[in-house]
N, C-alpha and C positions, 0 to 999 in steps of 0.2 A: 279101324275101330269096330268092334263087334256090336251086334244089335243090343246085346245086354249092357255093354258099356255106354252106348248112346242113351239108353233108357235111364241108366243111373245118373248120367250127366244132366239129362233133362230134369230128373227128379230133384237132384241136388240144387240145380239152378232155380227151380220153382220154390223149393224150401227156403233158399236164400232170399228170394224176392219176398216171400211171405214174412220171413223174419225181419227184413228191412222195413216192410210195410207196418208190421206190428210195432217195431221200435219207434217209427215215426208217429203212429197213432197214440202210443202210450206216452211219448215224450211231449206231446202237445199240452196235455193238462199240467204236466210238471213245469213246462216252460211258462205256461199261463200263470201258474201259482207263483213262480219265481218273479215274474214281471209285475204281478198284481200288487198294488200298494193301496190297500183300503183305508189306512190310517194317515194321520197327519202328525209329524214329529213336533213341530213348534207352534204353540199357541201364543207365544210371546207374553204369557201371563194374562192375556185378555179375558180368559174364562175364570180367573180367580177374583172373587169378590171379598175375600177375607172372611167368608162365612162357612168355612169347611168344618167337618166333624170327624170324630173318631170314636170307636168302641173301646172301652177300657175293661180291665180285669175286675173280678169280684172283690179282690182284696182291698181295693181303695176305699170301699164303704162298708164292707161286710163285717158282721159281728165276730167276736172272739171264737165262738164255737165253730165257725167255718174253717178257721185256720187249724184247729185241732182235728176236725174231721178229714181235712185234706192234706195234713202234714206240711203246711206251708209256713214260711218264715214271716212272722208278723211284723218284724222291724223293717222289712223291705217296703211295707206300705204305710206303717204308722209313723215312720220317721218324718219329721217336718222337713228335713233337708231333701228327702226323696220326693216329697210332694212338690217342693219348690223346683227341683230338677225336672220333674215331669212337666209342670206348667210352663216353665221357662222354654223348654224345648218345643212344646206344642204352640206356644205363642210365636216362636221363631218360624215354625212351619205354617203359620197363619191358619191355625185351627181355632175356631170360635166356640164350637159346641162339643162337649164330651159326654159320652154315654157310659157311665159306670154300671157294671153288671149287678143287678139285684134280682136275679132269677135263680131257681124257679119259684113260683108262688107256692104257698102251702096248700094242702088239700082242701082246707076250709075257705081259702080265698085270700088270706093275708099275704102280702108280698114278703120276700125273704127278709130275715132280720138284719139290722144294720147297727153299727156302733154310733151312738149319738154324738160323742165327743169327736170321733173321727170325721163325721159328716161336717161338723162345724169347722174343724181344722182344715179340711179339704176345701170348704167354701171360702174360708179366709184367704187362702192362697189363690184360688181360682178368681176371686173378686179382684185381687191385686193385679192379675194379668188379663182382666177383662174377658174371662172365659166362662161360658154359661154351662152349668152342670144340670144334666137331664138324665136321671137314673133310668136304666134299661130294665123293664119289668115284664113279666109274663110267664111263659113256660110251654110245656108240651101239650098240645091239644088233646083233650079227653083224659089227661092225667093230672099234671100240675096246673093246667089251664082248662077248667071245666066251664067254658063260657056259655054252654047251653043251659047251665043251672042258674036260675035266678038268684038263689041264695048265695052261690059262689060269687056271682058278679057284684052283688050288694056288698059282700065282705071285702072283695078286692078293691072296689071303689072307696070303701070306708077306710081301708088301710092306707091307700094313697092319700086320702084327705088328711089323715093323721100325720103322715110323713111331711106333707107340705105345710101343715100347721106348725109342726115342731121345727121345721127348717124353712122359713119363708124365703130364703135366698135361692132355693132351688128353682131352676128355670121351668120345670114341668116334669113330664115323664114321657118315655117312649115305650109303646106297647109292642111286644114281640111275641107272637104266638106261632109255634112251628110244630108240624106243618099246618097249613091252613088253606083248604080248597077255595077256589074262586066262588064268589056269590054266597059265601057263608053269611047268613043274616044275623046270627048271634053276635058276630064280631061287630057288625054295624050297630047293633043295639048296645053293645058294650061301649062303643065310642060315644053314642048319644047319652048314655048314662054318666060317662066321665066328663062330658063337656061342662056341665054346671059346676063341677068340683074344681076343674082346672081354672075356670074363669079366664083371667088375662094371661095365665101361664101357658106354655106350649104343650099341646097335646100332639105328641109325635107318634109315628108308626114306622116300624121296620117292615117295609112292604116287599112284595114279590114282583118280579118283572113279568112282562107279558109272555104268553106261550111262545115256544119255539120248537121247530122240528128237531133240534139237537137234543133237547131234554124233554121227554114225553111224560114225566111224572106230574100229573095235573095239580097235586096238592102243594106244589112249590112255584106255581105261576098263577097270576091273576089276569083275567080277561080285561081288556081296556075299559068296558063299561063299569066293571067292579072297581077298578083303580079310580075311576072318576067318582064313584059313590063314596069310597074311603076318603078321598081327597076333600069331599064336601063336608066331612065330619071331623077333619083333623087340621092341624096348623102346619105340620111339617112331616114330609114323607122321605125317609131314607130307603131307597130301593136297593135290595140285595142283588146286584147284577153279576152273579158268579154261580159256581156249582152247575155249570152247563153241560158237563161231560164232553165238551169239544176237545179234540186231540191235536188240531192244527191251529197254530196261533192266528193266522190271518182270518180264518173264519170267525174266531172269537172277536177279533178287532172289528170286523164287519158287523157282527151282531151287536156289539157295544154301540156302534154308530146308529144302527137301526133302533135299538131300544131307547137310546137317548131321545131320538126324534119322536118316537111313539109316546114316551112318557110326558114330554113337554106338551104334546097335543092333548093327552088325556087330562092334564091338570089345568089346561088353559082357561077354563071357565070357573075355576075355584080360587080361593085365597090361600091355598096350601102351597108352602114352599117345597121345592124339589131338590133333594140331595141325591147324587148318584153314588151308590155304594160300590166301592172298588176293592179288589182283593190284594192283601199283602201277606196272606198266611200260606202255609205249606200244605198240610194234610196229605202228604205223599202216600201213595198206595191205595187210595180210594178211587172208585170208578167215576165219581161225579166231579172231581176237581183234579186238574193237572197243573201244578204250579208253574211248569215251564210254558204253559199256554195262558192260564189266567193269572195275571200279576199286575203290578202297578204300571209297568211299561206298556203292555198290550192294551189294558183297559183305557189308559190315558190317550193312547193313539186313536182309539175309536171315538172317545169323547171329543178330542180335539177336532176330528174330522166332521163330527156332527155340528160343532159350533153352537151349542145350546143357548136358548134365550127363554123368554117367557117367565115362568115361575121358578126356573132354575136359579139356585144360589151358590152351588158349589158341589164338592165331592165329600163323601163319608168313607173313611178308611177302615176296613176290617182286617186286622185289628192291631191295636197299639203294642201288644206284647210280642208281636212277630215282625215289627218294622225294624229292620237293621239300618245302620248308618248308610249302607249302600242303597237301600230302598228309599231312604229319605233323600238321597242325592237325585235319584230318578224322579221323585215327586217334585223337587225344587226345579229341576231342569225342564221337565215336560209340562208341568202345570203352573208353577209359580213364575216361570220364565227367567229363572236365575242361572247365570253361567257358573260353572264350577270354580 
């Protein structure tokens, strides 16, 4: 063997060893991820208290003009049989609270227009199935939700008071302002101004989860002290635990477990009920949500692992119009503890 051949052999042997070492080093994280099980499959229904919630479409309460503007079929929502079908299914899925969309608020502050007869028709059926109706109101910060403006807040509160007076069977309202940076004092003031209007009805909030390294947009996360302050001023908090930008399912499952524990601690010294908002929607193609990662299955695995208690009362599903029969099966299996 020549000297040149010997050098080539040594070089190839060294490269092979390096390649093997790299394969071993790179395979360790992969193996760890494969073996890692951050979630819990079966809660046996122990986490279900029958106090769950779901966000609904605008059409269930919206006025006629909304259908014309959006080219939507009015009979799909105004049909008495369709309302019965909706409520019967939600009762079967052990949903207690429904949040029909009445956003965005108008520039002057009034909430979105609604159909008076439809609201009563909807309440008739909801009452029969023991489901509490809490309209979802608010809008885009600085645009349809000018909460920094005192006159806007006054008009917003007055329109809510009018709606509750016209429809006393409504269970309250849920306030949803998006985006909303942590420590926003105008939002706390708005809740304080709404409190005497709601009286014994539920003052709910569509809240943001704590900060995470996975999603650095500060306007869609609330620091734990701010979550505590919001909880002190509200009766029910449904935390939107999605849009994390996470691309690997197990990291999302782990985050759901961590968030659940953080949230129940943040609300521990308040009388505010905690609902954990979980995703059932698609929104494919956006960078903040990957439906193959964030979904009912993965979110429930994380919640099951956290085994929440304290002020926790259940889960809130976003959103009703994207929950397929297959997704309902996942819900019943992982959360309600029902076998197929």
